PALOLO-951235 format. One record per residue (C-alpha): residue in three letters; y, x, z. Coordinates in pm, 1 decimal. Each point is the difference from the previous one (the first is absolute). Example, Ala and Ser with C-alpha at 12.3 -4.5 7.8 and 13.67 -1.06 7.14 Angstrom:
2
R, ALA, -450.0, 1230.0, 780.0 $
R, SER, 344.0, 137.0, -66.0 $
***
This chain:
77
R, MET, -20864.6, 10648.7, -21135.5 $
R, ASP, -44.1, -51.8, 373.4 $
R, ILE, 328.8, -120.0, 146.5 $
R, GLU, -135.2, -129.7, 330.9 $
R, THR, 120.1, 194.1, 301.9 $
R, PRO, -303.5, 150.2, 173.7 $
R, THR, -84.4, -136.9, 344.2 $
R, LEU, -283.7, 44.6, 246.0 $
R, SER, -140.0, -326.6, -130.6 $
R, THR, -5.4, 119.5, -361.2 $
R, LEU, -148.3, 332.7, 110.9 $
R, PHE, -279.0, -183.4, 181.5 $
R, ASP, -55.9, -209.1, -315.0 $
R, GLN, -37.1, 317.9, -204.2 $
R, LEU, -239.4, 143.3, 257.8 $
R, GLY, -214.7, -312.4, -35.0 $
R, LEU, 72.3, -114.1, 355.3 $
R, LEU, 118.5, -331.3, 138.7 $
R, SER, 377.2, 15.9, -14.2 $
R, GLY, 143.4, -272.9, 221.5 $
R, GLN, 210.3, 115.3, 293.7 $
R, ALA, -270.7, -98.2, 251.1 $
R, ASP, -257.4, 189.6, -208.8 $
R, ILE, 218.3, 311.3, -7.9 $
R, ASP, 59.2, -23.7, 375.9 $
R, ASP, -375.5, -32.6, 61.4 $
R, PHE, -72.2, 297.6, -226.6 $
R, VAL, 253.4, 217.9, 180.7 $
R, ARG, -135.2, -102.5, 341.6 $
R, SER, -356.6, 83.9, -95.9 $
R, HIS, 60.5, 321.1, -199.0 $
R, SER, 219.0, 226.4, 210.4 $
R, LEU, -4.6, 369.4, -88.4 $
R, PRO, 28.8, 308.8, 220.4 $
R, ASP, 311.6, 208.3, -55.8 $
R, ASP, -191.8, 284.4, -163.1 $
R, LEU, -164.7, -214.6, -270.4 $
R, LYS, 180.1, -59.8, -329.0 $
R, LEU, 16.5, -356.6, -127.8 $
R, VAL, -188.6, 85.9, -319.4 $
R, ASP, -278.6, 170.7, 197.2 $
R, ALA, -88.4, -303.8, 210.9 $
R, GLU, -369.2, -90.2, -20.7 $
R, PHE, 64.6, -371.0, -50.1 $
R, TRP, 142.9, 44.4, -352.8 $
R, ASN, -236.7, 2.3, -294.7 $
R, GLU, 52.4, 260.3, -272.8 $
R, SER, 208.9, -226.6, -223.3 $
R, GLN, 224.1, -99.3, 292.4 $
R, LYS, 50.8, 366.7, 89.8 $
R, ALA, 85.1, 78.7, -361.8 $
R, LEU, 250.7, -285.3, -13.7 $
R, LEU, 172.9, 111.8, 318.9 $
R, LYS, 19.4, 359.3, -123.6 $
R, GLU, 138.8, -118.0, -335.7 $
R, LYS, 267.4, -211.7, 170.5 $
R, LEU, 104.6, 291.4, 220.7 $
R, ARG, 4.4, 253.1, -283.4 $
R, GLY, 206.1, -233.6, -216.6 $
R, ASP, 284.7, 32.7, 249.4 $
R, ASP, 144.7, -325.6, -130.3 $
R, ASP, 51.6, -340.9, 161.6 $
R, TRP, -359.5, 2.3, 125.4 $
R, ALA, 27.3, 315.8, 211.5 $
R, PRO, 203.9, -164.8, 279.8 $
R, VAL, -249.2, -288.6, 16.7 $
R, VAL, -294.1, 239.4, 37.6 $
R, ASP, 203.5, 191.3, 259.5 $
R, GLU, 58.1, -327.7, 185.4 $
R, LEU, -375.3, -64.8, 7.9 $
R, ASN, -54.2, 356.2, 119.6 $
R, VAL, 243.6, -49.2, 289.3 $
R, LEU, -154.8, -333.7, 94.9 $
R, LEU, -352.0, 142.0, 8.3 $
R, HIS, 108.4, 301.9, 204.4 $
R, SER, 201.1, -198.0, 254.5 $
R, GLU, -272.8, -218.4, 148.5 $
***
């Protein structure tokens, strides 16, 4: 049973990315998305990362707001 509250750091861990705050900030700075591109359609994700993001969004549980947060960050740069 997973009782840890999801965070951007744990999401980055699950995506196989470096998950320190500086790493997340660097990722966001270097991967901004245009307004008309969905997060899960970004070219920089591999297929397993896309599948994970879709799964977290579809689950509509504690992970959905974290994925939404990443979406907002990547669309705001």
